[in-house]
N, C-alpha and C positions, 0 to 999 in steps of 0.2 A: 496390708491392702488399703490403698489410698481410695477413701470414700467422699472426702471433703474437697469443695472446690478450691479452697486454698493450698492444696497439696499439688495441683497441676499448674504448669505455665499456661498462658493464653494461648500459644501455639499448639500445645497439647490438646486444649479444651476445643480450638477450632477443629482440629483433626477429630476428635470425638464427635463434634456437633456434625461433622461431616459423614460419620458412621465407621471412621477408622479407629477400632477401640484398642490399638496395639499397645498403648499407653496405660492400660489398664490392666493390672497384674490379676487376672480372674479368668475362669472358665468362660467360653463365650455367652452362654445364657446369663450368667451372673453379669459379666461385663456390661451386657445390654441393659439389665436392670440399673446398674451403677451409673452408666452412660445417662439414661433418663433422669436418675436422680441428681446429677451433676447439672443437666441442662435445666432442670427445675430449679436448683438452686440459684444458677446464674439469672434465671429469669426473675426469680423472686427478688433478688438482690437488685438487679439493674433497674427493673421497672414493677416496683410493688403494686402500683395501680393495676397494671394489666393482669398481675399475679391474683389480686382480690377478684377481678373479672372472671378469671379462670376458677377461682374457688366458688364464687357465686354460682356459675355453671354446674360444677359437681354438685353444690348443695341442692339446686333445684332438680337434678336427677335423683339425688338420694332421696329428697322429700318425696319425688313422684314414687319410688320403689316403696318407701314406708307407706304411703297412703294406699297403694295398691295390696299390700299385705295386710294393712289393717282392716280395709273394706272387705276383702276376701275372708278374712278371719271372721268379721261381724256376719256377713252372709251366711257363712256355714254355721255359725251360732244360731241364726234365725232358721235356716232351712232344716238343719238336723235336730237342734234342741228346741227349737220354739223359744228361744231365750231374749224375747222381745224387751223386757224390763232391762236387762243386762246391758243389751245393745244400747237402748236409750240412755241409759246412764253413761255409757262410754262415749257416745255421741255428744252428749252434753258438755263434754269435756274439750271437745275439739272445736274447729271453726265450723262444723257441719251441725251445729246445734238444732238448726231448723227441722232437719231430717228426723230429729227425734220427736218432734211434734206430730208426726205422720201416724196414721192408722197402722196396726199390725200388717195388713195385707200389702200396703204401699211401702213398708221399709224396705222389703227384700229387692222389690223393683227398682227403688231408687239407689240402693246399694249397688245393684247390678250396671245401673246406668253411671254411676259415679266411678266405678272400676273401669268401665269402656272409657269414660273422659280422662282418666289418669293415664290409662295404657296409651291413648292416642296422643296425650300431651307428652308422655315419656318418648314414644317413638318419633314423634315430630322434632324434639329437641335433639334426640340422637342423629336424626337424619341430617337435620342442620348443622350439626358438630362435624358429622362425616363429610359432609357438602363442604364445608369450608376447609376440613383438614386436606381432602383430595385436591381441591382448588389451591392449597398453599403449600403443597409439597414442593420445597426448593430443592435444586440440584446442588450438587457440591460446588460447583463452580458459583453459583448464586450465593450460597452460604459465606464463600470465601470471600466474594466481591462485598457483600453486606458488611462483613468484619472489617475489611479494608476501608470502606467509606466511613465506618463507624468510627475507626482508629484515626482517619485524617481529620474527621470533625472534631474529637477529644483533642488531638494534637494543636489543632487550631484553637480551640476554646481555653484549653489550658496553658498553651504556649510553651510545651515542652514535648521532647520526643518519647514515643512509646516503643519499646522492642517486645514483640509477641514471645521472643524466646526468654526474656529476663522477668517479665511481669506476671505475677500469678493471677490467675482468673479471677480470684476474688477481689483483688486490688481493682482490676479493670472494670468488674461489674460495679463496684462501688463508686469508681470515677464515671460510669455511664450515669448511673444514678445521680450523682452529685451534678452534672453537667445538665442533666433534665430538669432537676429541681432549680438550679440557677436561671435556667432557660424561662421556665414556668413564672419564677418570681419576676425577673425582669420583663416579661410579656404582661404581667398584672401591673407592674409599676407603669410601664408604657399606656395602658389603657387608662389607668388612674390619671395619669398626666394629661392624656389627651381629652378626658372627660372634664377637665378643669377649665 
């Protein structure tokens, strides 16, 4: 079973990006997972900066979930076992060391507030992501046109022909990355020259 980007031609990858998984030799549910992985591999290769931004968003969500779990556990320790000293010790090791200085009766209230704040933040982040995702769900035609425009830019930039049926999706993604890096370097050079 082919799971790596370099095992598909660009034509196959474009079909996969459009939702046609027929080139993936797997059951439909597994084919969808493989397709998502291939699209992730393409995005990571073609534009690592955008990939880092997506990773940062995932990290924020994970951090919120961890804080909610930690604060909920600490609140249970306070409410059930009255383990104020242990909770203070744990809080001193976190970014919330100021909470450790509160009186016993205030710690529980503050933990409840911190849980509510983290839940709100997590839900707001999820809402923003879902809103962006809904607003940016392109149609199959838009996806194909986008790849056509990108291919035309690459051919003009590198001055050679690109055949989607022959070039691997991995090589194509690397060409996109190279073009982006060269264009950024040229723009930086132009700014430097203009500044002199």
